[in-house]
C-alpha positions as CSV (number, residue, x, y, z in Angstrom):
1,M,11.5,-0.4,-9.5
2,Y,9.0,0.0,-6.7
3,G,5.5,-1.7,-6.7
4,I,2.4,0.0,-5.2
5,V,-0.5,-2.3,-4.4
6,F,-4.1,-1.0,-4.2
7,S,-7.4,-2.6,-3.7
8,K,-10.3,-1.4,-5.8
9,V,-12.8,-2.6,-3.2
10,D,-11.3,-0.5,-0.3
11,V,-12.6,3.0,-0.6
12,V,-9.4,4.6,0.8
13,S,-7.1,2.5,-1.4
14,R,-9.2,3.2,-4.5
15,G,-9.2,6.9,-3.6
16,V,-5.4,7.0,-3.4
17,F,-5.2,5.0,-6.7
18,E,-7.5,7.6,-8.4
19,L,-5.4,10.5,-7.0
20,F,-2.3,8.9,-8.6
21,N,-4.2,8.8,-11.9
22,R,-6.1,12.1,-11.7
23,D,-4.2,13.4,-14.7
24,G,-4.4,10.1,-16.6
25,V,-0.6,9.3,-16.1
26,L,-1.1,5.7,-15.3
27,R,-0.6,3.4,-18.4
28,Y,-2.5,0.1,-18.3
29,R,0.0,-2.6,-19.0
30,M,-2.1,-5.9,-18.5
31,G,-4.6,-7.8,-16.6
32,L,-3.8,-11.0,-14.7
33,G,-6.4,-12.7,-12.6
34,D,-7.7,-10.4,-9.9
35,Y,-5.0,-7.8,-10.8
36,E,-4.6,-4.9,-13.2
37,I,-1.0,-3.8,-13.8
38,Y,-0.2,-0.1,-14.6
39,D,3.0,1.7,-15.2
40,I,4.0,5.4,-14.4
41,G,7.4,6.0,-16.0
42,G,10.0,3.4,-15.4
43,N,10.4,3.3,-11.7
44,L,6.9,2.5,-10.4
45,A,4.5,-0.3,-11.1
46,F,0.9,-0.3,-9.8
47,Y,-0.9,-3.4,-9.0
48,A,-4.7,-2.8,-8.7
49,L,-6.4,-5.7,-6.9
50,N,-10.1,-6.5,-7.3
51,K,-10.5,-7.9,-3.8
52,D,-9.7,-6.6,-0.3
53,I,-6.0,-6.2,0.3
54,V,-6.0,-8.0,3.7
55,Y,-6.7,-11.3,1.8
56,L,-3.8,-10.8,-0.6
57,D,-1.7,-14.0,-0.5
58,D,-0.5,-14.4,-4.1
59,I,1.3,-11.2,-4.9
60,E,4.8,-12.9,-5.2
61,E,3.3,-15.4,-7.8
62,V,1.6,-12.6,-9.7
63,I,4.9,-10.5,-9.8
64,S,6.9,-13.5,-11.0
65,R,4.5,-14.0,-13.9
66,I,4.7,-10.3,-14.9
67,G,8.3,-9.8,-14.8
68,G,10.3,-6.7,-13.8
69,K,10.3,-7.7,-10.1
70,P,10.1,-4.6,-7.8
71,K,12.6,-4.4,-5.0
72,E,10.0,-3.2,-2.6
73,L,6.2,-3.2,-2.4
74,I,4.1,-0.5,-0.7
75,F,0.5,-1.4,0.2
76,V,-2.1,1.3,0.2
77,S,-5.2,0.5,2.4
78,R,-7.6,1.7,5.0
79,H,-6.6,1.6,8.7
80,E,-8.9,1.2,11.5
81,M,-8.3,2.9,14.8
82,R,-10.0,3.5,18.2
83,N,-10.5,7.3,17.6
84,P,-11.2,7.6,13.9
85,R,-9.9,10.8,12.2
86,P,-8.4,11.8,8.8
87,M,-4.9,10.4,8.9
88,F,-2.2,8.9,6.7
89,T,0.0,6.3,8.4
90,S,3.1,4.5,7.3
91,H,3.8,1.2,8.9
92,V,4.9,-2.4,8.5
93,T,2.3,-4.9,7.3
94,G,1.5,-8.2,9.1
95,N,0.0,-9.4,12.3
96,W,1.5,-9.0,15.7
97,G,-0.9,-11.6,17.1
98,A,-3.9,-13.5,15.6
99,A,-4.6,-13.2,11.9
100,E,-8.2,-11.9,12.2
101,L,-8.2,-10.1,8.8
102,G,-6.0,-12.4,6.8
103,G,-2.3,-13.2,6.5
104,K,-0.4,-15.3,8.9
105,P,-0.6,-15.1,12.7
106,N,2.4,-13.6,14.5
107,T,4.1,-12.7,11.2
108,I,5.1,-9.3,10.1
109,S,6.8,-8.3,6.9
110,L,10.4,-7.2,6.5
111,A,10.5,-3.5,6.3
112,N,12.9,-1.0,5.0
113,P,12.9,2.0,7.5
114,H,14.2,4.3,4.8
115,T,11.2,3.5,2.5
116,I,8.7,4.0,5.4
117,T,10.3,7.4,6.3
118,A,10.5,8.6,2.6
119,F,6.9,7.5,1.9
120,Y,5.8,9.3,5.2
121,R,7.6,12.5,4.1
122,V,6.1,12.5,0.7
123,L,2.5,11.9,2.1
124,C,3.0,14.8,4.4
125,K,4.4,17.1,1.7
126,V,1.8,16.5,-1.0
127,R,-1.3,16.8,1.2
128,P,-2.0,20.4,0.2
129,D,-1.6,19.5,-3.5
130,Y,-4.7,17.2,-3.2
131,G,-6.7,19.3,-0.8
132,L,-6.0,17.0,2.2
133,E,-4.5,19.4,4.6
134,N,-6.8,18.2,7.4
135,F,-5.1,14.8,7.2
136,E,-2.6,14.1,10.0
137,C,0.6,12.2,9.1
138,R,1.9,9.5,11.4
139,I,4.4,6.7,11.3
140,E,3.0,3.7,13.3
141,L,5.5,1.8,15.4
142,R,4.8,-1.2,17.6
143,T,7.1,-3.1,19.8
144,M,6.9,-6.7,20.9
145,D,8.0,-8.2,24.1
146,L,10.3,-11.1,23.2
147,R,10.7,-12.4,26.7
């Protein structure tokens, strides 16, 4: 099972959540603190958060209380850039430096490059189905000097 984490206070994250549920396919399973848990079939769980995703520090605790631990989590959120334009990006979460928006400084998540690539391909493929042809698709990669 895979888990997809959304924020209901982030306009981008909430919009993607609504796209997933545009035909009413998400089944509400339970509420737990700041979370609402939804299912779609047996391979995906949706975690809808009632706060900004950058302040998320308790997802592991919530998942352990729910049961059915996903093998990977995908976080859907807005992304700020110097030259804003409509774009979907797929990248590792975390902080390469200071933790100005939450999380831990100098800490990035473990990532599965196969999942990042698969998610990227699906985003690019389904854009026309949702009227989002004007959105670019990008995989964001960063490198760090380890000297």
